[in-house]
C-alpha positions in Angstrom: 71.8 38.1 138.8 72.9 34.7 137.5 74.3 32.4 140.1 76.9 29.9 139.0 75.3 26.5 138.9 77.9 25.0 141.2 78.1 28.0 143.6 78.0 26.9 147.2 76.9 30.4 148.4 74.3 32.8 147.1 74.9 36.5 147.1 73.1 36.9 150.5 75.1 34.1 152.0 78.4 35.6 150.9 77.3 38.9 152.4 76.3 37.2 155.7 79.6 35.3 155.8 81.7 38.4 155.2 79.8 40.5 157.7 80.3 37.8 160.4 84.0 38.0 159.9 84.5 41.7 159.4 81.8 43.2 161.7 81.4 40.5 164.4 85.0 39.2 164.6 84.3 35.6 163.8 87.3 33.8 162.4 87.4 32.8 158.8 87.7 29.2 159.7 84.6 29.3 162.0 82.6 31.2 159.4 83.6 28.7 156.7 82.4 25.9 158.9 79.1 27.6 159.6 78.4 28.1 155.9 79.9 24.7 154.9 82.6 26.0 152.6 86.4 25.9 152.8 88.4 28.5 154.7 90.0 29.5 151.4 86.6 30.2 149.9 85.5 32.1 153.0 88.7 34.1 152.8 88.1 35.0 149.2 84.7 36.5 149.9 85.9 38.3 153.0 88.8 39.9 151.0 86.4 40.9 148.2 84.0 42.4 150.8 86.8 44.4 152.4 88.1 45.7 149.1 84.9 46.5 147.3 82.1 46.3 149.8 78.8 44.5 148.8 79.6 45.1 145.1 82.6 42.8 145.5 80.4 39.9 146.3 78.7 39.8 142.9 79.5 36.9 140.5 82.3 37.7 138.1 82.8 36.4 134.6 85.5 33.8 134.3 86.4 35.2 130.9 90.0 36.6 130.9 90.2 40.4 130.9 92.9 40.3 128.2 93.6 37.8 125.5 97.0 37.6 123.8 97.1 38.4 120.2 96.6 35.4 118.0 98.3 35.9 114.7 100.4 38.9 113.5 98.5 41.3 111.3 101.0 40.8 108.5 100.1 37.1 108.4 96.4 38.0 108.0 97.2 40.5 105.2 98.9 37.7 103.3 95.6 35.8 103.0 
């Protein structure tokens, strides 16, 4: 697995953070402080863990899922 070069948390750290909140009842703010990330970042990983389990903690591509169409096909046919 490639880890983003600026990522503050590894996969195992994300898992540990999420489990502290979900399974042990630690607040997101306290977990964020323990792992030296913002509460927003901690919340993101907790939500992904709750929605998709451990698989939700993997790095995702930042590439858009959809791209709007560039030029109409008729325009290309004119070339």
